C-alpha positions in Angstrom: 24.9 12.2 -27.1 25.2 11.3 -30.6 21.3 10.0 -32.8 22.7 6.9 -32.9 24.2 6.5 -29.6 20.7 7.9 -28.5 18.6 4.7 -30.2 21.2 2.0 -29.3 20.8 3.3 -25.8 16.7 3.7 -26.0 16.2 0.3 -27.7 18.4 -1.1 -24.8 16.6 1.1 -21.7 13.2 0.6 -22.6 13.8 -3.0 -23.9 14.8 -4.0 -21.0 12.6 -1.8 -18.2 9.8 -3.1 -20.3 11.2 -6.3 -19.2 10.5 -5.3 -15.4 6.6 -3.7 -16.6 4.9 -7.4 -17.2 6.3 -7.9 -13.4 9.0 -9.4 -11.1 11.9 -9.2 -13.9 12.0 -12.6 -12.8 12.2 -15.0 -16.0 12.0 -18.4 -16.5 15.5 -19.7 -16.2 16.6 -19.5 -12.4 20.4 -18.9 -11.7 22.5 -18.5 -14.4 24.8 -21.7 -12.8 22.0 -23.8 -12.5 21.2 -24.0 -15.9 24.4 -24.2 -17.3 25.6 -20.7 -18.3 29.4 -19.8 -18.3 31.3 -17.0 -19.3 30.6 -13.0 -18.3 27.9 -11.0 -19.7 30.8 -9.8 -21.9 30.4 -12.6 -24.0 27.5 -12.5 -26.8 27.7 -16.3 -26.8 27.8 -16.9 -22.9 23.5 -17.5 -23.3 22.9 -21.0 -24.1 19.6 -20.8 -25.3 18.9 -25.0 -25.9 20.3 -25.3 -21.7 18.1 -22.7 -20.8 15.5 -24.9 -22.3 16.0 -28.1 -21.0 16.6 -26.2 -17.6 12.5 -24.6 -17.8 11.7 -27.7 -17.5 13.0 -28.2 -14.3 11.4 -24.2 -13.5 8.0 -25.8 -14.4 7.5 -29.0 -13.4 6.4 -27.9 -10.2 3.5 -25.8 -11.3 0.0 -27.4 -12.1 -2.0 -27.4 -15.2 -3.7 -24.6 -14.0 -0.7 -22.7 -13.2 0.9 -23.1 -16.6 -2.6 -21.7 -18.2 -2.3 -18.9 -16.5 1.0 -18.2 -17.9 0.1 -18.9 -21.6 -3.3 -16.4 -21.0 -1.0 -13.5 -19.9 1.3 -14.7 -22.9 -2.1 -14.2 -25.0 -3.3 -10.9 -23.6 0.4 -9.3 -24.0 1.1 -10.4 -27.7 -2.3 -9.0 -28.2 -1.0 -5.7 -28.1 -1.1 -3.6 -30.5 1.2 -1.3 -32.1 -1.0 1.5 -31.5 -1.5 0.5 -27.9 1.9 0.2 -27.3 3.5 3.3 -28.7 0.5 5.0 -26.8 1.7 3.0 -23.4 5.5 3.7 -24.1 5.0 7.4 -24.8 6.5 8.7 -21.8 9.2 7.2 -22.5 9.8 7.5 -26.7 8.8 11.1 -26.4 12.9 11.7 -25.2 14.0 9.4 -28.1 14.5 9.8 -31.8 13.1 6.7 -33.7 12.0 6.0 -37.0 8.5 5.1 -37.0 10.4 1.6 -38.3 12.9 1.3 -35.6 9.7 1.4 -33.3 7.9 -1.4 -34.8 11.3 -3.3 -34.2 10.9 -2.6 -30.7 8.1 -3.0 -29.6 7.8 -6.3 -31.6 11.5 -7.4 -29.4 9.8 -5.9 -26.4 6.7 -9.0 -27.0 9.5 -11.6 -27.9 11.7 -11.1 -24.9 8.9 -10.8 -21.9 6.9 -13.2 -23.8 9.8 -15.2 -23.3 9.3 -14.8 -19.0 6.1 -15.8 -19.4 6.1 -19.2 -21.4 5.5 -22.2 -18.9 8.4 -24.6 -21.3 10.3 -21.0 -22.5 9.6 -21.9 -26.2 10.0 -18.1 -26.6 14.1 -18.4 -25.8 14.3 -20.8 -28.4 11.3 -19.5 -30.7 13.2 -16.1 -31.0 15.5 -17.6 -32.7 13.3 -18.5 -35.6 11.5 -14.8 -35.8 11.4 -13.5 -39.2 12.7 -10.7 -37.8 15.5 -11.9 -36.0 17.7 -10.2 -38.3 16.4 -6.8 -38.2 16.7 -7.2 -34.3 20.5 -7.8 -34.8 21.3 -5.6 -37.4 19.1 -2.5 -35.4 21.0 -3.8 -32.0 24.8 -4.1 -33.8 24.5 -1.5 -36.1 24.2 1.6 -33.5 25.4 -0.9 -31.1 28.7 -0.2 -32.8 27.8 4.1 -33.1 27.8 3.8 -28.9 31.1 1.9 -28.2 28.7 -1.8 -26.8 30.6 -3.6 -29.0 28.4 -6.8 -30.4 25.5 -5.9 -29.0 22.8 -8.3 -29.9 19.9 -10.1 -29.3 21.5 -12.6 -26.8 23.8 -9.3 -25.1 19.9 -8.2 -24.5 19.1 -12.3 -22.4 22.5 -11.9 -21.8 21.8 -8.9 -19.6 19.4 -10.1 -17.7 20.1 -13.7 -17.5 23.8 -14.1 -18.0 26.2 -15.4 -15.4 26.5 -11.8 -13.6 23.1 -10.6 -15.2 19.8 -9.1 -13.7 18.4 -13.0 -12.7 21.6 -13.9 -11.0 21.6 -10.8 -8.3 17.9 -11.0 -8.2 18.1 -14.5 -6.7 20.7 -13.8 -4.4 18.5 -10.8 -3.0 15.5 -13.4 -2.8 17.6 -15.7 -1.0 15.7 -16.6 2.0 12.4 -14.9 1.8 9.3 -16.3 2.1 6.7 -17.3 -0.2 4.4 -14.5 1.1 7.5 -11.9 0.8 7.4 -12.5 -2.6 3.9 -12.3 -3.0 4.0 -9.0 -1.4 7.1 -8.1 -3.7 4.1 -8.3 -6.2 1.5 -7.1 -4.6 3.3 -3.8 -3.1 5.6 -2.8 -5.7 6.5 0.4 -3.6 7.9 -1.6 -0.7 11.0 -1.6 0.3 11.9 -5.3 -1.0 10.3 -3.6 -4.4 12.8 -0.6 -4.4 15.9 -2.9 -3.9 15.0 -5.0 -7.1 14.5 -2.0 -9.5 18.2 -0.9 -8.0 19.6 -3.9 -8.8 18.2 -3.6 -12.4 19.1 -0.2 -12.8 22.2 -0.5 -11.8 23.3 -4.1 -13.7 25.5 -3.7 -17.2 25.1 -4.6 -20.5 28.5 -5.5 -22.8 31.8 -5.0 -22.7 31.5 -1.2 -22.3 30.2 -1.4 -19.2 26.8 1.0 -20.1 24.4 0.6 -17.1 21.1 1.1 -17.4 20.5 4.0 -14.6 23.6 6.1 -16.8 21.6 5.5 -20.4 18.3 7.0 -18.6 20.2 9.6 -17.3 21.9 10.7 -20.1 18.6 10.1 -22.7 16.7 12.5 -19.2 14.4 9.4 -18.9 12.9 10.0 -15.5 11.7 7.4 -12.5 8.2 8.5 -13.4 8.4 8.7 -16.8 9.5 4.6 -16.6 6.6 4.8 -13.5 3.9 5.9 -16.4 5.0 3.8 -19.0 4.4 0.4 -16.4 1.3 2.0 -14.8 0.2 2.5 -18.7 0.8 -1.5 -19.6 -0.4 -2.7 -16.3 -3.6 -1.0 -16.9 -4.3 -3.0 -19.7 -3.2 -6.3 -18.6 -6.0 -7.9 -16.5 -3.8 -11.0 -16.3 -0.2 -9.6 -15.5 -0.4 -10.4 -11.4 -1.8 -13.7 -11.4 1.1 -14.6 -13.7 3.7 -13.1 -11.8 2.7 -15.3 -8.8 3.2 -18.1 -10.3 6.8 -17.3 -11.8 6.9 -16.4 -7.8 5.4 -19.4 -6.6 7.9 -21.8 -9.5 11.1 -19.9 -8.7 10.0 -20.7 -4.4 9.8 -23.8 -4.8 12.2 -24.9 -7.5 15.2 -22.0 -6.2 14.1 -20.3 -3.0 12.6 -23.4 -0.6 15.2 -23.6 2.2 16.2 -27.3 1.6 15.8 -28.6 5.0 12.4 -30.6 5.6 9.6 -28.9 7.1 7.0 -30.2 10.0 4.1 -31.9 7.3 0.7 -29.9 7.6 -2.1 -32.0 8.8 -4.4 -32.8 5.5 -7.6 -31.4 8.0 -6.6 -28.4 8.5 -8.3 -26.0 6.4 -6.1 -24.2 3.9 -3.1 -27.1 4.1 -1.7 -29.1 1.5 1.4 -31.6 0.9 1.5 -30.7 -2.7 5.3 -28.9 -1.5 4.0 -26.3 -2.3 4.4 -22.8 0.1 2.1 -21.8 -1.5 -0.2 -23.6 -0.8 1.0 -24.6 2.8 1.6 -21.0 4.4 -1.2 -18.4 2.5 -0.7 -14.9 2.1 -1.2 -12.6 5.1 -4.5 -11.0 6.1 -3.7 -7.6 3.9 -2.1 -9.6 0.9 -6.0 -11.1 1.0 -6.9 -7.7 1.3 -5.6 -6.5 -1.0 -6.5 -9.1 -3.4 -10.0 -9.0 -3.0 -10.7 -5.5 -3.7 -10.2 -5.5 -7.1 -12.3 -7.9 -9.0 -11.5 -8.7 -12.7 -14.6 -8.4 -15.0 -12.7 -8.8 -18.1 -14.0 -11.5 -19.8 -17.9 -10.3 -18.8 -17.2 -7.2 -21.1 -19.7 -7.4 -24.8 -19.4 -4.9 -27.3 -22.0 -3.8 -29.2 -21.9 -1.1 -32.0 -19.3 0.4 -30.5 -20.6 0.5 -27.5 -18.9 -1.7 -24.1 -21.4 -3.2 -22.1 -20.3 -5.2 -18.5 -22.5 -7.9 -18.2 -21.7 -8.6 -14.6 -23.9 -11.6 -13.2 -25.4 -10.3 -9.6 -24.6 -13.5 -7.3 -21.1 -12.8 -8.3 -20.6 -9.7 -7.7 -22.5 -10.0 -4.2 -19.8 -12.7 -3.5 -17.0 -10.0 -4.4 -18.4 -7.6 -2.2 -18.9 -10.4 0.8 -15.2 -11.4 0.3 -13.7 -7.7 0.8 -16.0 -7.5 3.3 -14.8 -10.9 5.0 -10.9 -10.2 3.9 -11.4 -6.8 5.6 -12.9 -8.0 8.9 -9.8 -10.6 9.5 -7.3 -7.7 8.8 -9.0 -6.0 11.5 -10.1 -2.7 8.8 -13.5 -3.4 8.8 -15.6 0.2 9.4 -13.1 1.3 6.8 -14.4 3.4 3.9 -13.5 0.1 1.3 -13.3 -0.1 -2.1 -14.5 -3.1 -4.8 -12.7 -2.2 -7.8 -14.2 -3.7 -11.6 -11.4 -4.3 -13.2 -12.8 -4.0 -17.6 -9.3 -4.2 -18.9 -8.2 -2.6 -22.3 -11.5 -0.9 -23.6 -11.0 -0.3 -27.3 -14.8 0.7 -28.0 -15.1 4.7 -27.9 -18.2 4.1 -24.7 -18.3 1.8 -22.1 -21.5 1.5 -19.5 -21.3 -0.6 -16.3 -24.6 -1.4 -15.0 -25.3 -1.8 -11.2 -28.7 -3.8 -10.4 -30.2 -2.5 -7.0 -29.2 -6.1 -5.7 -25.3 -5.1 -6.4 -26.3 -2.4 -5.4 -27.7 -2.7 -1.9 -25.3 -5.6 -1.2 -21.9 -3.3 -1.1 -24.0 -1.2 1.2 -24.8 -4.2 3.7 -21.5 -5.8 3.1 -20.1 -2.1 4.6 -18.6 -1.5 1.3 -18.2 2.4 1.0 -17.8 2.9 -3.0 -17.7 1.1 -5.7 -14.7 1.9 -8.2 -14.9 0.7 -12.0 -11.2 1.2 -13.8 -10.2 0.7 -17.8 -7.7 1.8 -19.8 -6.3 4.2 -16.8 -9.4 5.9 -16.1 -10.9 5.1 -12.7 -14.5 6.2 -11.6 -15.2 5.7 -7.9 -18.9 5.6 -6.6 -20.1 6.2 -3.1 -23.4 4.1 -2.8 -24.5 4.7 -0.2 -26.6 7.7 -2.0 -28.5 5.4 -4.2 -31.0 3.0 -3.5 -31.8 1.1 -6.0 -29.7 -0.1 -10.1 -27.8 2.6 -11.4 -25.8 2.8 -14.7 -22.3 5.1 -14.7 -21.6 5.4 -18.9 -18.1 6.6 -20.0 -17.7 7.8 -23.5 -14.1 8.9 -25.2 -14.4 12.2 -27.2 -12.9 13.0 -29.6 -10.1 16.2 -29.0 -12.2 18.7 -31.0 -14.3 18.8 -28.2 -12.5 20.7 -26.3 -9.5 22.0 -28.6 -12.4 23.6 -31.0 -13.6 26.3 -27.8 -9.6 26.6 -25.6 -5.7 27.3 -27.2 -5.0 25.4 -23.9 -2.9 21.8 -24.3 -4.2 19.5 -23.9 -2.9 16.8 -21.6 -5.5 13.7 -21.8 -8.2 12.5 -23.4 -11.8 14.0 -23.5 -14.3 12.0 -20.9 -17.7 12.7 -21.1 -19.6 11.1 -17.9 -22.8 9.8 -17.4 -25.0 8.6 -14.5 -28.7 7.1 -14.5 -30.5 6.0 -11.4 -33.3 3.6 -12.2 -33.0 4.4 -15.7 -33.0 8.4 -15.7 -29.7 10.5 -16.5 -28.8 12.4 -13.6 -25.9 14.8 -13.5 -25.5 15.7 -9.6 -24.8 13.8 -6.8 -25.2 14.0 -3.0 -21.7 12.7 -2.0 -19.3 13.6 -5.0 -18.0 10.5 -7.6 -13.7 10.6 -8.3 -12.3 10.6 -11.5 -9.0 9.4 -11.9 -7.6 10.5 -15.4 -4.8 9.3 -17.4 -1.9 12.2 -17.9 -0.8 12.3 -21.7 1.5 14.5 -24.2 2.8 16.0 -20.8 6.4 16.9 -22.3 7.3 20.2 -22.1 4.1 21.6 -20.0 4.1 22.5 -16.2 2.4 19.6 -14.3 1.9 22.2 -11.1 -0.6 23.9 -13.9 -1.9 21.1 -14.8 -6.1 21.0 -14.4 -9.2 18.8 -14.6 -11.4 21.5 -16.6 -15.2 20.8 -17.2 -17.5 21.8 -20.2 -20.4 24.1 -19.8 -22.3 25.3 -22.7 -18.9 25.8 -24.9 -16.8 27.0 -22.6 -14.0 25.9 -20.1 -15.0 26.1 -15.6 -11.6 24.9 -14.6 -11.8 22.2 -11.3 -8.6 21.4 -10.1 -7.5 17.7 -9.6 -4.3 16.4 -7.3 -1.6 14.6 -9.0 -1.1 11.3 -8.4 2.3 10.6 -11.2 0.6 10.5 -14.3 -2.6 10.5 -13.2 -4.9 13.1 -12.0 -7.8 12.7 -9.2 -10.8 15.4 -9.3 -13.8 14.7 -7.0 -16.9 15.8 -8.7 -20.8 16.0 -7.3 -21.8 17.1 -10.8 -21.0 15.0 -14.7 -20.5 16.4 -18.2 -17.5 16.0 -20.3 -14.1 16.4 -18.5 -10.7 17.3 -19.7 -6.9 17.9 -18.2 -5.3 20.9 -19.7 -2.1 23.2 -19.2 -4.2 26.0 -17.8 -1.8 29.2 -17.7 -3.4 32.0 -16.0 -1.3 35.4 -16.6 -1.5 38.7 -13.9 -0.3 42.3 -15.0 -0.1 43.3 -11.1 1.7 40.6 -9.5 5.4 41.6 -10.2 5.5 43.3 -6.3 4.8 40.0 -5.2 6.0 37.8 -8.1 8.8 36.8 -5.5 7.2 34.8 -2.7 3.7 34.5 -3.9 4.1 34.8 -7.9 4.4 30.8 -8.7 1.7 30.2 -5.9 -0.7 32.9 -7.4 -0.7 31.1 -10.8 -0.8 27.3 -9.5 -4.0 28.1 -7.5 -5.9 30.3 -10.2 -5.0 27.6 -12.6 -7.0 25.2 -9.5 -9.9 27.4 -10.7 -9.0 28.4 -6.5 -9.0 32.1 -6.9 -9.7 34.4 -9.5 -9.0 37.5 -10.8 -10.4 40.9 -10.7 -11.1 41.4 -14.0 -8.9 42.9 -17.0 -6.1 40.7 -16.4 -5.2 42.1 -13.1 -5.3 39.5 -9.5 -5.0 42.8 -7.0 -2.9 41.1 -4.7 -2.9 43.7 -2.1 -6.3 43.7 -2.1 -7.9 42.4 1.6 -10.0 38.9 1.6 -13.9 38.7 2.6 -14.6 36.0 4.6 -17.0 35.2 1.6 -14.2 35.1 -0.7 -12.1 32.8 1.3 -14.6 30.2 2.1 -14.9 29.8 -1.9 -11.2 29.8 -2.3 -10.5 27.4 0.5 -13.1 24.9 -0.8 -12.1 24.8 -4.5 -8.5 24.3 -3.7 -9.7 20.8 -1.6 -12.5 19.5 -3.9 -14.9 19.9 -1.3 -17.8 21.1 -3.2 -21.3 19.7 -2.8 -24.3 20.7 -4.1 -26.7 19.3 -1.7 -25.1 21.8 1.1 -27.4 23.8 2.7 -26.9 26.9 5.5 -29.0 28.9 7.4 -27.6 32.3 7.5 -29.8 34.9 6.9 -27.3 37.4 5.4 -26.4 34.9 2.8 -28.9 35.1 -0.2 -29.2 31.1 -2.0 -28.8 33.0 -5.3 -25.2 34.6 -3.9 -22.0 33.6 -5.7 -20.4 32.4 -2.7 -23.8 30.6 -0.9 -22.6 26.9 -1.7 -19.6 27.2 -0.7 -20.7 29.4 2.9 -23.0 26.1 3.2 -20.4 23.6 2.6 -17.7 25.5 5.1 -20.6 25.4 7.7 -21.7 22.3 6.8 -18.2 20.9 7.6 -17.5 22.8 10.8 -15.0 25.2 8.6 -15.9 28.5 8.8 -18.5 29.8 11.8 -21.0 32.4 11.6 -20.5 35.8 13.5 -23.7 34.7 15.0 -26.1 31.9 14.5 -28.2 33.9 12.2 -24.9 35.9 10.8 -22.4 35.4 8.6 -20.9 38.1 7.5 -20.0 37.7 4.2 -18.3 40.2 3.2 -16.2 41.2 6.6 -12.8 40.7 5.8 -10.7 37.7 7.2 -8.2 37.7 9.9 -4.8 36.0 10.0 -6.6 33.6 12.8 -9.6 33.0 11.3 -7.7 32.4 7.6 -5.2 30.1 9.8 -8.3 28.5 12.0 -10.7 27.9 8.7 -7.2 26.0 6.8 -6.6 23.8 9.9 -10.8 22.7 10.3 -10.6 22.1 6.1 -7.6 20.0 6.0 -8.2 18.0 9.0 -11.9 17.4 7.6 -9.9 15.3 4.9 -7.2 13.8 7.2 -8.6 13.2 10.6 -5.2 11.6 11.5 -3.6 15.4 11.7 -2.2 16.1 14.4 -1.6 19.8 16.6 1.4 20.4 18.2 -0.7 23.3 20.7 3.2 24.2 21.8 3.7 25.7 18.1 2.3 29.2 19.0 4.6 29.8 21.4 6.9 31.0 18.9 5.6 33.7 18.6 5.2 36.8 20.5 1.8 38.2 20.3 0.5 34.7 20.8 -1.6 36.0 23.5 -3.0 38.4 21.2 -4.8 35.1 19.3 -8.2 34.5 20.2 -9.1 31.6 22.6 -11.2 30.1 20.2 -8.6 30.1 17.3 -6.0 29.2 19.8 -6.2 25.3 17.8 -6.5 26.2 14.9 -3.8 28.9 14.3 -1.0 26.2 16.0 -2.1 23.4 13.7 -1.4 25.7 11.1 2.0 26.9 12.4 2.9 23.4 13.1 2.6 22.5 9.9 3.8 25.8 8.3 0.4 26.4 6.5 0.6 30.1 8.3 3.9 31.8 8.6 4.8 34.4 11.3 6.9 37.7 10.8 9.9 39.1 12.8 8.2 36.4 15.2 5.2 37.4 15.0 2.1 36.1 14.2 0.2 39.2 13.4 -3.5 37.2 13.9 -5.7 40.5 14.0 -4.2 42.0 10.8 -6.4 41.1 8.0 -5.3 38.6 4.9 -4.8 40.1 1.5 -5.8 38.3 -1.9 -1.5 36.9 -2.7 -1.4 36.1 1.2 -4.4 33.7 0.9 -3.0 32.7 -2.5 -0.2 31.1 -1.0 -1.5 29.3 2.3 -4.1 27.8 -0.6 -1.3 26.8 -2.1 0.4 24.9 0.8 -3.0 23.5 1.6 -3.0 21.6 -1.7 0.5 20.8 -1.3 -0.5 19.3 2.4 0.4 15.7 3.1 
């Protein structure tokens, strides 16, 4: 594909994908036929802008003034995004393209215009785009490079026809959503990965533009733009927009009332019934499901409470309002039958431009969380999320997060950064503390990952000028890691190479590299791994605890043969506390004894079950092994679980339960455990 063709397809693809970023790709125009649009999508003049504006009046006549203000607020927030922010958010897609700086500026401006036209209650933005001083730049860019791509007369009008034309995305979505209830539409917004949402995405991807019938899916494939890249871009933008879901719900409400609600009259509601209304909107008369209410109650928008002074953003929470939010979440959980589950109230700070963010939580808020059965209070901004288990605190706490300069990490390593550098701090009753009884989970957004092996990404802790790799679990374009200590953290691609693993490379090479990258297993010095050496009980305890992020410095153990100063003591303590491993006797652990395959399988099974209580065991799984009778009775359940889930496999029909495990075998098993679902 030529550079020019890349430019046109990328401009189109990004523009169209960007529209979906703001929420449902339902516009403010409705069915093309209902709006008087005629002709085909290949006719650039098929969109009558004046007619669209006129018909929008009908659509928005169903909305209250408050609803319209919600749309205006979102449009204002969207248009407030800077070029720098947009380029950062669109980085996963832009990295696949070859755009000049001027073309990026034009593309971002066009994106804002198109999405704004969807979230404007009188649809003025649709006609305003014609008056834009950049209109000719939009047309010139699209038309000029459109010729090179074989898409005839690509223009602003063609872009709108793609979405709103008689055979456009909107027409198809209206047909899809006919007969759906208002709760279905709300669920589509709240759960963007539902089956219905996936049908919407398929329609968008398979829709075509212009006389060349070039589909969005084909465009993305040619450019090697993956669904993950689009999803990452969507997540990036959404993390900056605090009003997006509220605006999308308003649009869904307008669509339902104007075009989707059954024409057959429904039985009038009883005005005396709580929550009932005769406004004609089923969004009022038929409330959200209990699960939808729970999802909504789990997030508390505090973006308007953020104050920035001298480069520091502080959230000025109001105790009564925050306590009400906690109570509302507890009530929603009870209504949904999920009372007693590990509930989390997320404080959404929105987009923060200051390098330092402070979130004070008063003693009243902490105590109210515990009283209402809320296990965690999470803080999210700019894609970063910090989840704090509150039960360990009985007084006021304050979280501080500072986005540091990359040099803080790049000055001590040549490894490639895959995130910003963050400095985390927590004070308890005004006193700084860096260790916690219950780990605090950090979720960091990834960046600049093109060309990197994502399996080798690891959260690194900066300690006295050197890096300690802690691991972390990939979650789309984020990495999640529970930490029982605070310091400076960043994500890096941790390539660890060993010179002595050629003999096991075919079946264990990649696994050794990944587990080493996560800091769960180490070499023996001088670039060697010793893959065929046996594994001791102490070594495997460390591997397992590190791999599954189970570290907890408050754990204690009472084995007489485990010194409190031994390197393996904290790992044995956690493993013993969680019941993952038992001693040879009540007083002896025997740390230097080699571990058998059956013991290793049992430790793996207990560890996985400790974090996945719902995981089941097929006790008949061991019947596949001809030497099953040799498995100790106390270890049979663990071996069955590991075998059933392919965490530990046999050899030539045998399990060999009493054979000692090698370091290479341990790495493979740890790798499978990391990827257990």
